[in-house]
Biotite code that builds the C-alpha atoms (Angstrom):
import biotite.structure as struc

atoms = struc.array([
    struc.Atom([15.803, 8.902, 12.241], chain_id="A", res_id=1, res_name="MET", atom_name="CA", element="C"),
    struc.Atom([12.329, 7.791, 11.159], chain_id="A", res_id=2, res_name="ALA", atom_name="CA", element="C"),
    struc.Atom([11.754, 7.245, 7.460], chain_id="A", res_id=3, res_name="ASP", atom_name="CA", element="C"),
    struc.Atom([8.077, 6.946, 6.494], chain_id="A", res_id=4, res_name="PRO", atom_name="CA", element="C"),
    struc.Atom([8.912, 6.898, 2.755], chain_id="A", res_id=5, res_name="LEU", atom_name="CA", element="C"),
    struc.Atom([11.175, 3.883, 3.231], chain_id="A", res_id=6, res_name="SER", atom_name="CA", element="C"),
    struc.Atom([8.392, 2.019, 5.054], chain_id="A", res_id=7, res_name="ALA", atom_name="CA", element="C"),
    struc.Atom([5.889, 2.790, 2.270], chain_id="A", res_id=8, res_name="ALA", atom_name="CA", element="C"),
    struc.Atom([8.332, 1.748, -0.459], chain_id="A", res_id=9, res_name="LYS", atom_name="CA", element="C"),
    struc.Atom([9.138, -1.475, 1.397], chain_id="A", res_id=10, res_name="THR", atom_name="CA", element="C"),
    struc.Atom([5.421, -2.255, 1.659], chain_id="A", res_id=11, res_name="PHE", atom_name="CA", element="C"),
    struc.Atom([4.944, -1.628, -2.072], chain_id="A", res_id=12, res_name="MET", atom_name="CA", element="C"),
    struc.Atom([7.969, -3.780, -2.937], chain_id="A", res_id=13, res_name="ALA", atom_name="CA", element="C"),
    struc.Atom([6.507, -6.552, -0.782], chain_id="A", res_id=14, res_name="ALA", atom_name="CA", element="C"),
    struc.Atom([3.194, -6.201, -2.591], chain_id="A", res_id=15, res_name="LEU", atom_name="CA", element="C"),
    struc.Atom([4.985, -6.487, -5.936], chain_id="A", res_id=16, res_name="GLU", atom_name="CA", element="C"),
    struc.Atom([6.948, -9.551, -4.761], chain_id="A", res_id=17, res_name="ALA", atom_name="CA", element="C"),
    struc.Atom([3.940, -11.128, -3.000], chain_id="A", res_id=18, res_name="ASN", atom_name="CA", element="C"),
    struc.Atom([6.025, -11.192, 0.206], chain_id="A", res_id=19, res_name="ASP", atom_name="CA", element="C"),
    struc.Atom([3.545, -11.017, 3.087], chain_id="A", res_id=20, res_name="ALA", atom_name="CA", element="C"),
    struc.Atom([6.205, -11.248, 5.801], chain_id="A", res_id=21, res_name="GLU", atom_name="CA", element="C"),
    struc.Atom([8.177, -8.318, 4.355], chain_id="A", res_id=22, res_name="LYS", atom_name="CA", element="C"),
    struc.Atom([5.024, -6.176, 4.241], chain_id="A", res_id=23, res_name="ALA", atom_name="CA", element="C"),
    struc.Atom([4.071, -7.046, 7.826], chain_id="A", res_id=24, res_name="ALA", atom_name="CA", element="C"),
    struc.Atom([7.580, -6.163, 9.022], chain_id="A", res_id=25, res_name="ALA", atom_name="CA", element="C"),
    struc.Atom([7.000, -2.457, 8.265], chain_id="A", res_id=26, res_name="VAL", atom_name="CA", element="C"),
    struc.Atom([3.509, -2.382, 9.796], chain_id="A", res_id=27, res_name="CYS", atom_name="CA", element="C"),
    struc.Atom([2.478, -1.512, 13.332], chain_id="A", res_id=28, res_name="ALA", atom_name="CA", element="C"),
    struc.Atom([0.764, -4.309, 15.255], chain_id="A", res_id=29, res_name="GLU", atom_name="CA", element="C"),
    struc.Atom([-2.542, -2.410, 15.117], chain_id="A", res_id=30, res_name="ASP", atom_name="CA", element="C"),
    struc.Atom([-2.373, -1.304, 11.462], chain_id="A", res_id=31, res_name="ILE", atom_name="CA", element="C"),
    struc.Atom([-5.705, -0.657, 9.739], chain_id="A", res_id=32, res_name="ALA", atom_name="CA", element="C"),
    struc.Atom([-6.009, -1.106, 5.975], chain_id="A", res_id=33, res_name="ILE", atom_name="CA", element="C"),
    struc.Atom([-9.126, 0.329, 4.345], chain_id="A", res_id=34, res_name="GLU", atom_name="CA", element="C"),
    struc.Atom([-10.135, -1.427, 1.161], chain_id="A", res_id=35, res_name="LEU", atom_name="CA", element="C"),
    struc.Atom([-11.584, 0.615, -1.718], chain_id="A", res_id=36, res_name="PRO", atom_name="CA", element="C"),
    struc.Atom([-15.268, 1.297, -1.276], chain_id="A", res_id=37, res_name="GLY", atom_name="CA", element="C"),
    struc.Atom([-14.871, 1.694, 2.486], chain_id="A", res_id=38, res_name="GLY", atom_name="CA", element="C"),
    struc.Atom([-17.050, -1.298, 3.320], chain_id="A", res_id=39, res_name="ASP", atom_name="CA", element="C"),
    struc.Atom([-14.238, -3.509, 4.592], chain_id="A", res_id=40, res_name="ARG", atom_name="CA", element="C"),
    struc.Atom([-11.103, -3.059, 6.622], chain_id="A", res_id=41, res_name="GLN", atom_name="CA", element="C"),
    struc.Atom([-8.200, -5.394, 7.331], chain_id="A", res_id=42, res_name="LEU", atom_name="CA", element="C"),
    struc.Atom([-6.566, -5.081, 10.730], chain_id="A", res_id=43, res_name="GLU", atom_name="CA", element="C"),
    struc.Atom([-3.258, -5.950, 12.318], chain_id="A", res_id=44, res_name="GLY", atom_name="CA", element="C"),
    struc.Atom([-0.174, -7.477, 10.765], chain_id="A", res_id=45, res_name="ARG", atom_name="CA", element="C"),
    struc.Atom([-2.233, -10.533, 9.808], chain_id="A", res_id=46, res_name="GLU", atom_name="CA", element="C"),
    struc.Atom([-4.526, -8.182, 7.866], chain_id="A", res_id=47, res_name="GLY", atom_name="CA", element="C"),
    struc.Atom([-1.511, -6.750, 6.045], chain_id="A", res_id=48, res_name="ALA", atom_name="CA", element="C"),
    struc.Atom([-0.401, -10.269, 5.158], chain_id="A", res_id=49, res_name="LYS", atom_name="CA", element="C"),
    struc.Atom([-3.913, -11.070, 3.950], chain_id="A", res_id=50, res_name="GLN", atom_name="CA", element="C"),
    struc.Atom([-3.867, -8.032, 1.626], chain_id="A", res_id=51, res_name="LEU", atom_name="CA", element="C"),
    struc.Atom([-0.573, -9.142, 0.095], chain_id="A", res_id=52, res_name="ILE", atom_name="CA", element="C"),
    struc.Atom([-1.787, -12.708, -0.366], chain_id="A", res_id=53, res_name="ARG", atom_name="CA", element="C"),
    struc.Atom([-5.092, -11.719, -1.994], chain_id="A", res_id=54, res_name="MET", atom_name="CA", element="C"),
    struc.Atom([-3.643, -9.099, -4.347], chain_id="A", res_id=55, res_name="ALA", atom_name="CA", element="C"),
    struc.Atom([-3.687, -10.304, -7.946], chain_id="A", res_id=56, res_name="PRO", atom_name="CA", element="C"),
    struc.Atom([-0.523, -10.021, -10.028], chain_id="A", res_id=57, res_name="PRO", atom_name="CA", element="C"),
    struc.Atom([-0.540, -6.490, -11.367], chain_id="A", res_id=58, res_name="PHE", atom_name="CA", element="C"),
    struc.Atom([2.135, -4.238, -12.732], chain_id="A", res_id=59, res_name="VAL", atom_name="CA", element="C"),
    struc.Atom([2.414, -1.242, -10.388], chain_id="A", res_id=60, res_name="ARG", atom_name="CA", element="C"),
    struc.Atom([4.394, 1.836, -11.369], chain_id="A", res_id=61, res_name="VAL", atom_name="CA", element="C"),
    struc.Atom([4.812, 4.630, -8.814], chain_id="A", res_id=62, res_name="VAL", atom_name="CA", element="C"),
    struc.Atom([5.168, 7.943, -10.620], chain_id="A", res_id=63, res_name="ARG", atom_name="CA", element="C"),
    struc.Atom([4.771, 10.435, -7.810], chain_id="A", res_id=64, res_name="GLU", atom_name="CA", element="C"),
    struc.Atom([5.832, 10.479, -4.154], chain_id="A", res_id=65, res_name="GLU", atom_name="CA", element="C"),
    struc.Atom([4.843, 13.000, -1.503], chain_id="A", res_id=66, res_name="ALA", atom_name="CA", element="C"),
    struc.Atom([5.875, 13.016, 2.149], chain_id="A", res_id=67, res_name="VAL", atom_name="CA", element="C"),
    struc.Atom([4.035, 15.258, 4.603], chain_id="A", res_id=68, res_name="MET", atom_name="CA", element="C"),
    struc.Atom([5.419, 14.670, 8.068], chain_id="A", res_id=69, res_name="GLY", atom_name="CA", element="C"),
    struc.Atom([4.674, 11.036, 8.830], chain_id="A", res_id=70, res_name="THR", atom_name="CA", element="C"),
    struc.Atom([2.218, 10.563, 5.935], chain_id="A", res_id=71, res_name="THR", atom_name="CA", element="C"),
    struc.Atom([3.311, 9.272, 2.530], chain_id="A", res_id=72, res_name="VAL", atom_name="CA", element="C"),
    struc.Atom([1.264, 9.443, -0.660], chain_id="A", res_id=73, res_name="ILE", atom_name="CA", element="C"),
    struc.Atom([2.303, 7.339, -3.648], chain_id="A", res_id=74, res_name="LEU", atom_name="CA", element="C"),
    struc.Atom([0.538, 7.818, -6.979], chain_id="A", res_id=75, res_name="ARG", atom_name="CA", element="C"),
    struc.Atom([0.966, 5.774, -10.079], chain_id="A", res_id=76, res_name="GLY", atom_name="CA", element="C"),
    struc.Atom([-0.464, 3.259, -12.468], chain_id="A", res_id=77, res_name="LEU", atom_name="CA", element="C"),
    struc.Atom([-1.746, -0.223, -11.702], chain_id="A", res_id=78, res_name="THR", atom_name="CA", element="C"),
    struc.Atom([-2.183, -2.470, -14.741], chain_id="A", res_id=79, res_name="ARG", atom_name="CA", element="C"),
    struc.Atom([-3.419, -5.945, -15.314], chain_id="A", res_id=80, res_name="SER", atom_name="CA", element="C"),
    struc.Atom([-1.767, -6.610, -18.671], chain_id="A", res_id=81, res_name="PRO", atom_name="CA", element="C"),
    struc.Atom([-4.341, -7.132, -21.392], chain_id="A", res_id=82, res_name="GLY", atom_name="CA", element="C"),
    struc.Atom([-7.245, -6.217, -19.109], chain_id="A", res_id=83, res_name="HIS", atom_name="CA", element="C"),
    struc.Atom([-7.341, -2.748, -17.561], chain_id="A", res_id=84, res_name="PHE", atom_name="CA", element="C"),
    struc.Atom([-5.321, 0.097, -16.157], chain_id="A", res_id=85, res_name="ALA", atom_name="CA", element="C"),
    struc.Atom([-6.053, 2.315, -13.148], chain_id="A", res_id=86, res_name="ASN", atom_name="CA", element="C"),
    struc.Atom([-4.469, 5.392, -11.682], chain_id="A", res_id=87, res_name="TYR", atom_name="CA", element="C"),
    struc.Atom([-3.871, 4.440, -8.067], chain_id="A", res_id=88, res_name="THR", atom_name="CA", element="C"),
    struc.Atom([-3.305, 6.601, -4.995], chain_id="A", res_id=89, res_name="THR", atom_name="CA", element="C"),
    struc.Atom([-1.872, 4.917, -1.900], chain_id="A", res_id=90, res_name="TRP", atom_name="CA", element="C"),
    struc.Atom([-1.837, 6.822, 1.393], chain_id="A", res_id=91, res_name="THR", atom_name="CA", element="C"),
    struc.Atom([0.341, 5.494, 4.206], chain_id="A", res_id=92, res_name="PHE", atom_name="CA", element="C"),
    struc.Atom([0.068, 6.995, 7.674], chain_id="A", res_id=93, res_name="GLU", atom_name="CA", element="C"),
    struc.Atom([2.977, 6.083, 9.917], chain_id="A", res_id=94, res_name="THR", atom_name="CA", element="C"),
    struc.Atom([4.241, 6.636, 13.420], chain_id="A", res_id=95, res_name="ASP", atom_name="CA", element="C"),
    struc.Atom([7.510, 7.644, 11.765], chain_id="A", res_id=96, res_name="GLY", atom_name="CA", element="C"),
    struc.Atom([8.877, 4.112, 11.480], chain_id="A", res_id=97, res_name="ASP", atom_name="CA", element="C"),
    struc.Atom([5.934, 1.749, 11.034], chain_id="A", res_id=98, res_name="LEU", atom_name="CA", element="C"),
    struc.Atom([2.798, 2.015, 8.936], chain_id="A", res_id=99, res_name="ILE", atom_name="CA", element="C"),
    struc.Atom([-0.321, 2.511, 11.062], chain_id="A", res_id=100, res_name="THR", atom_name="CA", element="C"),
    struc.Atom([-3.024, 3.119, 8.427], chain_id="A", res_id=101, res_name="HIS", atom_name="CA", element="C"),
    struc.Atom([-3.318, 2.477, 4.683], chain_id="A", res_id=102, res_name="VAL", atom_name="CA", element="C"),
    struc.Atom([-5.908, 3.572, 2.156], chain_id="A", res_id=103, res_name="THR", atom_name="CA", element="C"),
    struc.Atom([-5.855, 3.190, -1.587], chain_id="A", res_id=104, res_name="PHE", atom_name="CA", element="C"),
    struc.Atom([-8.153, 4.246, -4.391], chain_id="A", res_id=105, res_name="ALA", atom_name="CA", element="C"),
    struc.Atom([-8.370, 3.555, -8.104], chain_id="A", res_id=106, res_name="TRP", atom_name="CA", element="C"),
    struc.Atom([-9.496, 5.741, -10.985], chain_id="A", res_id=107, res_name="ARG", atom_name="CA", element="C"),
    struc.Atom([-9.871, 4.210, -14.475], chain_id="A", res_id=108, res_name="PRO", atom_name="CA", element="C"),
    struc.Atom([-7.061, 5.081, -16.870], chain_id="A", res_id=109, res_name="ALA", atom_name="CA", element="C"),
    struc.Atom([-8.696, 3.752, -20.029], chain_id="A", res_id=110, res_name="ASN", atom_name="CA", element="C"),
])
């Protein structure tokens, strides 16, 4: 049985661990990742790896999970200790097993 929530959580764990291969393993070959601001998009598993590699070390805490069919929304807090905090919403669209599209947005928390 397909488990979109498991794929999203695996991707987030890979982001936290800076494990590009683990993140790519739960992504479809043609995944599209929209960066905040909408002016740039990363594509394919190599794009997923690039996102993981370029992400700075933050503390990410998921506080809310929602699954609607094959779409998963994770909301929580992203902090750079001593610098800033943002409320973050991650949206993962899947084919049921693999992530096909990712968007994320920040809103200042302080």
